[in-house]
C-alpha positions as CSV (number, residue, x, y, z in Angstrom):
1,M,-34.1,26.2,15.4
2,S,-37.9,27.3,15.8
3,S,-40.3,24.5,16.5
4,S,-42.3,26.0,13.8
5,C,-40.3,23.8,10.9
6,D,-40.0,20.9,13.2
7,A,-42.8,19.0,11.7
8,L,-41.7,19.7,8.4
9,L,-38.1,18.5,9.0
10,R,-39.6,15.1,10.5
11,A,-41.6,14.8,7.4
12,L,-38.9,15.6,5.1
13,K,-36.6,13.1,7.1
14,T,-39.0,10.1,7.3
15,C,-40.0,10.7,3.6
16,L,-35.9,10.5,2.5
17,L,-35.7,7.6,4.3
18,E,-38.6,5.8,3.0
19,S,-37.1,6.6,-0.6
20,D,-35.7,4.7,-3.3
21,C,-32.4,7.0,-3.5
22,V,-31.9,5.8,0.3
23,Q,-33.6,2.3,0.5
24,K,-32.4,0.9,-3.0
25,H,-29.3,3.0,-3.9
26,G,-28.0,2.9,-0.2
27,R,-26.9,6.7,-0.3
28,L,-26.9,8.7,2.8
29,P,-30.3,11.1,2.8
30,S,-28.1,14.2,3.0
31,D,-26.6,13.1,-0.6
32,C,-29.8,12.5,-2.0
33,L,-30.8,16.3,-0.7
34,R,-28.0,17.7,-2.3
35,H,-27.1,15.6,-5.2
36,H,-30.1,13.3,-6.5
37,T,-33.0,15.5,-6.0
38,D,-34.4,14.4,-9.3
39,E,-34.5,11.2,-8.1
40,L,-36.7,11.9,-5.0
41,P,-40.5,11.2,-5.5
42,Q,-42.6,14.0,-5.4
43,P,-43.8,14.4,-1.8
44,C,-40.2,14.9,-0.8
45,Q,-39.4,17.2,-3.4
46,N,-42.6,18.9,-2.1
47,L,-41.2,18.5,1.5
48,R,-37.9,19.8,0.7
49,K,-39.3,22.9,-0.7
50,A,-41.4,23.6,2.1
51,A,-38.8,23.3,4.5
52,F,-36.4,25.5,2.8
53,E,-39.7,28.2,2.6
54,C,-40.2,27.9,6.3
55,K,-36.4,28.2,7.1
56,R,-36.3,31.5,5.0
57,N,-39.4,32.6,6.5
58,M,-37.6,32.7,9.9
59,L,-35.5,34.9,8.7
60,D,-38.1,37.3,7.1
61,M,-38.9,40.3,9.8
62,R,-42.4,40.7,8.4
63,K,-42.9,36.9,8.9
64,R,-41.2,36.8,12.1
65,F,-43.8,39.3,13.3
66,R,-46.9,38.0,11.6
67,G,-45.8,33.9,12.3
68,N,-44.5,31.4,10.3
69,T,-47.5,29.6,8.5
70,V,-45.7,27.1,6.7
71,G,-44.7,25.3,9.7
72,M,-48.0,25.6,11.2
73,D,-49.8,23.7,8.2
74,A,-47.0,21.0,8.8
75,E,-48.1,20.5,12.4
76,K,-51.7,20.6,11.4
77,L,-51.0,17.7,8.7
78,R,-49.3,15.8,11.6
79,R,-51.8,16.0,14.0
80,E,-54.5,14.8,11.5
81,R,-52.6,12.1,10.4
82,A,-52.0,11.3,14.3
83,T,-55.8,10.8,14.6
84,T,-56.4,8.9,11.8
85,T,-53.7,6.4,12.1
86,P,-54.8,3.3,14.5
87,S,-52.0,2.5,16.9
């Protein structure tokens, strides 16, 4: 897979692992994505949609020529969080 969606997928994974669906109910993250999307918090639902759009845009020839902008936004957010979070 292209690296343009990696930041979104990592953020989605982190969000799922911290959600109540996984933490309190003991479900697998994949189960939460497939069958319990309505129980996910809004940020996880937004990341799920953005990851879908990013993957879909990888197949769109117009987006392939111009570049995948969905993943670029996620990478920018990741860099901003890394600079503001003290280590």
